[in-house]
C-alpha positions in Angstrom: -42.9 -10.2 20.7 -42.3 -13.4 19.4 -38.8 -13.9 20.9 -40.4 -12.9 24.7 -43.0 -15.6 23.8 -41.2 -18.4 22.7 -37.8 -18.4 24.1 -38.1 -18.9 27.8 -34.4 -17.8 28.9 -35.3 -14.5 27.1 -36.6 -11.8 29.9 -39.9 -10.6 29.2 -40.0 -6.8 28.4 -36.1 -6.7 27.4 -36.1 -7.4 23.9 -35.5 -5.2 21.2 -35.2 -5.6 17.2 -33.7 -3.2 14.9 -32.4 -2.8 11.2 -28.6 -2.5 10.2 -27.1 -1.9 7.1 -24.7 -4.4 6.1 -23.3 -4.5 2.7 -25.9 -1.9 1.5 -28.6 -4.3 2.7 -31.0 -3.7 5.7 -30.3 -6.7 8.2 -32.3 -7.5 11.4 -30.7 -7.4 14.7 -32.0 -8.8 18.0 -30.8 -7.8 21.4 -32.0 -9.1 24.5 -31.8 -9.8 28.3 -31.3 -13.3 29.5 -32.2 -15.0 32.6 -29.1 -16.0 34.3 -30.3 -19.4 35.5 -31.4 -20.2 31.8 -28.1 -19.3 29.8 -26.3 -22.5 29.7 -26.2 -22.8 25.7 -26.0 -19.3 24.3 -25.2 -20.9 20.6 -28.4 -22.7 21.1 -30.2 -19.8 22.3 -29.2 -17.6 19.4 -30.2 -20.6 17.1 -33.7 -20.7 19.2 -34.1 -16.6 18.5 -33.2 -17.3 14.7 -35.4 -19.8 14.4 -38.7 -18.4 15.9 -38.1 -15.2 14.0 -37.7 -16.9 10.8 -41.1 -19.0 11.6 -43.5 -16.4 12.6 -42.2 -13.8 10.3 -40.3 -15.0 7.5 -37.4 -12.5 8.2 -33.6 -14.0 8.6 -31.9 -12.4 12.0 -28.5 -11.2 11.0 -27.4 -10.8 14.7 -28.6 -11.8 18.2 -27.1 -10.3 21.0 -27.4 -11.1 24.7 -27.1 -8.7 27.5 -26.5 -9.2 31.1 -29.7 -8.5 33.3 -30.4 -4.4 34.1 -28.1 -3.2 31.1 -30.9 -2.9 28.5 -31.1 1.1 27.7 -34.6 2.2 28.9 -35.8 5.4 29.9 -36.5 6.4 33.3 -40.2 5.2 33.0 -38.8 1.7 31.8 -39.6 2.1 28.0 -37.1 0.5 25.9 -34.6 2.6 23.9 -34.4 0.9 20.5 -32.7 3.7 19.1 -29.9 3.7 22.0 -29.5 0.1 22.1 -28.7 0.5 18.1 -26.3 3.3 18.6 -24.7 1.2 21.3 -24.7 -1.8 18.9 -22.9 0.2 16.6 -20.5 1.5 18.9 -19.6 -1.4 20.6 -21.2 -0.3 23.9 -23.2 -2.8 24.6 -22.5 -5.2 27.5 -23.0 -8.6 26.2 -22.8 -12.0 27.3 -20.7 -14.3 25.3 -20.3 -17.0 27.9 -21.5 -18.0 31.3 -19.0 -15.9 33.2 -20.5 -12.9 31.4 -23.7 -13.3 33.4 -22.2 -12.3 36.4 -19.4 -9.7 35.4 -20.8 -8.4 32.2 -18.2 -7.3 29.3 -18.3 -5.2 26.8 -17.5 -6.5 23.4 -17.5 -4.8 20.1 -20.3 -6.1 18.0 -22.1 -5.1 15.0 -20.9 -4.2 11.3 
C-alpha cells in the first residue's frame, strides 16, 4: 500500500483504508499503526499520509487515525479486519494515538462522523 511504502513511521502490514459516509458523500479514512520510536509529530505524520495518498491516487483523505501498536483488528491468522476496523471507527472503540503518551498507554477516543 502507498502509505506503508512512503511513510516510514507506519508499521508495515498494519494499514487499512475504508469509506465512510459524511454529509451524504463517501469519504476515505486511513487507519494505521505507527512505530513508537517514529511518532514525534503526529500532525506531520497525518499530513504525510494525506499527501502521499493524494499524490499517488488523486484521493482526498477525510481522516487519518493512528493506533497504538498491537491494536489493529486482525483475524487469528493475522489478516487485517477492515470491516471491524470501520465499525470500531464509527463506534469510537479504536485505541487511538493522539499524542506521544498514547503510544504507551493507549486511549480510547471517539472518532468518526
